[in-house]
Each structure stands twice: as structure tokens, then as C-alpha cells.
N, C-alpha and C positions, 0 to 999 in steps of 0.2 A: 498552624492548625495541628490538631492532635491526630494521631494515627488510631484507627479502629481495627481490631483484628476481625476476621471472618466470624468467629465465634459469638461475638457481641452482637446483639440485635439493637438496632437505633430505630426510634420512633421517628415519624415524618415531622414532628415539632422539633426534635432535636437536629434533624438535618437542616431545617429552617433556619434554626438559630445559629447554626455554623455558617450556612450560606448567606444569611441576611435576608431571606425571603419570607414572606408572610404566608402562613397556611391556615385556612379557616378550620375551627373546631367543628366536627361533626359528631353529633350524638346519635348512638346506635339505639334503636328501639329494642326493648326486651323481646325476646323469640316467642314467649308464651302469650303476648298480647295480640289480640284478634284486631285486625284492621277493619274498620266500619266506616261508611260514608258519613259526612256530616248530616245532621238534621236539617230538613227545610226550615227557612227563616219563618218565624210566627209573627202575625200581625200584632203591632203595638199600638198604644194610645195615639202615638204620633201619626200613624197611618190613618186612624180612624178620624182625626181632627182634619186630615188634608185628603178628601177622596180624589180618586185619580181623575183627571179631566182628559178629554179627547185631544189628540194632537194632530197637526198636519191637516189633511182634507177633511177628517172627521170633525174637526172644530168649525168648519165652515158651514155657514147657513145653507140649508137644503136648495132654496131658491138660487142663491148666488152660485152654488156648485152646478146646478143644472144649467145655468146660463152660460158658465165656462165650457161645459161640456158641449152645449149647442154651438157655440162659437168655434170649438175645435172641429167638429163635424162639419160644418159649413166650410171652414178653411180647407179640410181635407178634400171636400168635393170640389171645390173651386180649384184647387191644385192638381186635381185629377188623381190623386194618391188613394182616395177611399176606395174600398172594395163594396160592389154592390152585388149580392147573391142572385143567381138566375133562379127559376123555380127548380130546375134540375139540381143545382148545387144544394139548395135549401132542402130538397127532397133526400138526397143522400147524406147531408149532414144530420137530419132528423133520423134516418135509419140507423145511422152510425151510433147515435146517442142511445137509442132505444135498445140496441144490440148490447151496448156496453152496461146499461143500467139492469138488463135482466139476464145477463150473462150466468149468474149462479143459479137463477130459477130454471133456466134451460138445462142445465147439467143435472139438477136432481131429478126431473122427470124422465122416465124411461122411454 
């Protein structure tokens, strides 16, 4: 190995070549270039030829979906895990929803 005096500057590539390690090349961006986000993707002819189709439960027939939901509700009630609102609980939930919906309107009025 060769000796290097303190006054000499050695690049990382030179150190890597002496030690046998591989150092990736990093390009620095010009300081005057402004960084901007990429533009959003534009629709192409391929997208127009293949319109998006619903996936998952959105692709299931509405009648079949209602049937599945009905079976789930019946199973929950038979297992005793379904929640049934009392009239007091329903009244409180309705009041809470109304307050949340009209909160901004109440703040504006004096």
C-alpha cells in the first residue's frame, strides 16, 4: 500500500480502490435547479380502452349482497352478539348526530 500524506486529499473512490470496497457513484444536483414534484399521471388510450371495473363487494350483485348481509344479521342475533338500540339510546344517538351536523351553524348565530 502506498502512504498518503495529510496534505493530500483522497476521494472516496480512491479509498475504495485501495481497500477493495465498492462505493456507489452519487450525482449531485446543480444548486440553482429548483426542485418540483412530478406531474400527475395523465390518462392514456390504454386507460380509455379498459375502463375501471368494481372490485370486491362492489362487484357483487345487489340482491346477493343483501342476502349475505341478512344472513350475517340473523347469525349475530342468534349468537346474542347483536346490539339492539332501546328508544333512549336511539334518541341520544339522534341528538348527538344533530348536534354534530349543526355545530357550525350554532357558532355563527349570536
